[in-house]
C-alpha positions as CSV (number, residue, x, y, z in Angstrom):
1,E,50.2,91.8,21.6
2,Q,52.6,93.9,19.0
3,Y,56.4,94.3,19.3
4,N,58.8,96.2,17.1
5,V,62.6,97.4,17.3
6,T,63.9,99.7,14.7
7,Y,67.8,99.9,14.9
8,H,68.8,104.0,13.7
9,Q,72.3,105.2,13.3
10,H,72.4,106.8,16.8
11,M,69.7,105.0,18.7
12,V,67.3,101.8,19.2
13,E,63.6,102.4,19.0
14,I,61.5,99.8,20.7
15,H,57.4,100.0,20.2
16,R,54.9,97.6,21.7
17,R,51.4,97.3,22.4
18,D,49.5,95.7,25.1
19,N,46.1,95.8,26.6
20,G,45.4,98.9,25.2
21,I,48.4,100.5,26.1
22,G,51.1,101.5,23.7
23,C,54.7,102.1,24.7
24,R,58.0,103.4,22.6
25,T,61.3,103.4,24.2
26,E,64.2,105.0,22.7
27,I,67.5,103.9,23.9
28,F,70.6,106.3,23.1
29,V,73.9,107.5,24.4
30,A,74.3,111.2,25.0
31,P,77.5,112.6,22.4
32,F,79.4,114.5,25.2
33,D,78.8,112.3,28.3
34,D,79.0,109.0,29.6
35,V,75.1,108.8,30.0
36,E,72.8,106.3,28.7
37,I,69.4,107.4,28.3
38,R,65.9,105.0,27.8
39,R,63.1,107.5,27.2
40,V,59.6,106.2,27.6
41,T,56.8,107.4,26.1
42,I,53.1,105.7,26.9
43,V,49.9,106.1,25.2
44,N,46.5,105.1,26.9
45,E,44.5,103.9,23.8
46,T,41.4,103.1,25.9
47,N,38.8,105.3,26.9
48,K,39.1,104.4,30.3
49,P,41.7,106.1,32.8
50,R,44.6,103.6,33.3
51,V,47.3,103.3,36.1
52,I,50.6,101.5,35.2
53,E,54.1,100.8,37.0
54,V,57.0,100.8,34.8
55,T,60.4,99.1,36.6
56,S,63.7,99.6,35.4
57,Y,66.5,96.7,35.9
58,S,69.9,96.5,35.5
59,E,72.9,94.2,37.1
60,I,75.7,96.3,38.3
61,V,79.5,95.4,37.7
62,L,81.4,98.8,37.8
63,A,84.6,96.5,37.1
64,P,86.6,95.5,33.8
65,A,84.6,92.7,32.2
66,L,87.5,90.4,32.5
67,D,87.7,90.9,36.5
68,D,83.8,90.3,36.6
69,E,84.1,87.0,34.4
70,R,86.9,85.5,36.5
71,H,85.4,86.0,39.8
72,P,81.8,87.6,39.4
73,A,80.4,86.8,43.1
74,F,83.6,88.4,44.6
75,S,83.4,91.4,42.2
76,K,79.9,92.2,43.4
77,L,80.3,92.0,47.1
78,S,82.6,95.3,46.5
79,V,79.4,97.4,45.3
80,E,78.0,99.6,48.1
81,S,74.6,101.5,46.7
82,T,73.0,104.4,48.1
83,F,69.6,106.3,47.6
84,M,69.7,110.0,46.2
85,S,65.8,111.3,46.9
86,A,67.2,114.9,45.1
87,H,67.7,112.8,41.9
88,N,65.3,109.9,42.4
89,G,68.3,107.8,42.0
90,L,70.6,105.1,43.2
91,V,74.3,105.7,43.4
92,F,76.9,102.7,42.9
93,A,80.6,102.5,44.0
94,R,83.4,100.0,44.5
95,R,85.2,99.8,47.7
96,P,88.8,100.6,46.3
97,R,91.0,97.2,46.2
98,S,94.2,99.0,46.8
99,P,95.1,102.3,48.3
100,G,95.0,105.0,45.5
101,Q,93.1,103.1,43.2
102,S,89.9,104.8,41.8
103,D,86.9,103.1,40.2
104,P,83.8,104.4,38.2
105,V,81.0,105.4,39.8
106,M,77.5,104.9,38.4
107,L,73.9,106.8,38.8
108,H,70.6,105.2,37.9
109,C,67.9,107.8,38.0
110,V,64.7,108.9,36.8
111,V,63.5,112.1,34.8
112,A,60.0,113.1,34.9
113,E,58.1,116.2,34.5
114,D,54.5,115.2,34.6
115,E,52.5,115.3,37.8
116,N,50.8,111.9,36.7
117,I,54.3,110.1,37.1
118,G,54.9,109.3,40.7
119,F,58.4,108.1,42.0
120,H,57.4,104.8,43.4
121,G,60.3,102.5,44.9
122,Y,63.8,101.1,44.4
123,E,65.7,98.2,45.1
124,T,69.5,97.4,44.8
125,D,69.4,93.5,46.1
126,R,68.6,90.9,43.3
127,G,67.4,88.4,45.5
128,A,64.7,90.5,47.0
129,F,64.1,91.6,43.4
130,V,63.5,88.2,41.5
131,G,61.8,86.6,45.2
132,R,61.9,83.4,47.1
133,N,61.9,80.7,43.9
134,G,61.1,83.4,41.2
135,N,62.8,84.1,38.1
136,M,63.2,87.1,35.6
137,R,60.0,86.2,33.4
138,R,58.0,86.9,36.4
139,P,60.2,88.7,39.3
140,A,58.7,89.3,42.9
141,G,59.9,92.9,43.0
142,P,57.4,94.7,40.6
143,I,54.5,92.5,41.8
144,E,54.8,92.6,45.6
145,G,56.6,96.2,45.7
146,L,60.3,97.1,45.8
147,T,61.8,97.0,49.3
148,G,64.1,99.9,49.4
149,T,67.2,98.1,50.2
150,T,70.5,99.7,49.8
151,G,74.1,99.4,50.9
152,W,76.1,96.4,50.5
153,T,74.3,93.1,48.8
154,L,75.5,89.6,47.8
155,D,74.2,90.7,44.2
156,P,73.1,94.3,43.3
157,V,71.1,95.4,40.8
158,A,69.8,99.0,39.9
159,S,66.0,98.9,39.8
160,L,63.7,102.0,40.2
161,Q,60.1,102.3,39.5
162,V,57.4,105.1,38.7
163,R,53.6,105.2,38.6
164,V,52.1,106.6,35.8
165,R,48.4,107.5,36.0
166,L,46.8,108.1,32.5
167,G,43.2,109.5,31.6
168,P,41.5,108.2,28.5
169,R,43.7,108.7,25.4
170,E,46.4,110.4,27.5
171,T,50.3,110.2,26.7
172,C,53.2,110.8,29.1
173,Q,56.7,110.9,28.4
174,F,59.8,110.0,31.2
175,A,63.3,108.5,31.0
176,F,65.6,106.5,32.9
177,L,69.2,107.8,32.8
178,T,72.5,105.7,33.8
179,I,75.4,108.1,34.3
180,A,79.0,106.9,34.6
181,G,81.7,108.9,36.4
182,A,84.8,109.1,38.0
183,S,83.5,110.0,41.6
184,R,80.0,110.9,43.1
185,A,80.6,114.7,42.5
186,N,81.1,114.0,38.8
187,V,77.8,111.6,38.4
188,I,75.7,114.1,40.3
189,E,77.0,117.2,38.1
190,T,76.5,115.3,35.0
191,A,72.8,114.1,36.1
192,G,72.3,118.2,36.7
193,R,72.7,118.7,32.8
194,Y,70.0,116.2,32.1
195,A,67.4,116.9,34.8
196,T,64.8,118.0,32.0
197,L,63.1,116.3,29.4
198,S,64.1,119.1,26.6
199,S,67.7,118.4,27.7
200,L,67.5,115.1,26.6
201,D,65.6,116.3,23.2
202,W,68.9,118.2,22.7
203,A,71.2,115.2,23.8
204,M,69.5,113.4,21.2
């Protein structure tokens, strides 16, 4: 019903309003770490309780852009995913193409402190997310439920879902983080420094 984007020097701010729900998304990169933060604030502007599911989605590359452009299907076959319950997140790593080669590792996770925000599922298979004969305007995953697939998939994606319960006129806040690093241990260590909403305030 209403959609507005504001570009600041340090972030992008998206405001939208649909069916009595207001949503503000702030997108910025931490100044000292390879972390993209998408902080989401949701407001129930109605006089009745609401339950909302919010789903993230991104496609995974983990390779030089030119390599992915030349052989996208082959590039995606080399990406493995695992779920980390401790961080409510997905870790993605590439199979080394030669001995001694080291590719970046990525962690996509949720930061939430409100007891009314619950982790609700994850997906790493684009085919399952979009669904048979589906498309990105109305993908099957957020509607029918994410399957919880991990491992090697033909077309890897990072998708996390949270379920938000809001009373009348209530507000809640959470964030999706995407962290890049040289190793699994590296991204987990970085995630530990951004595990609270106050740490995201500090980063901004």
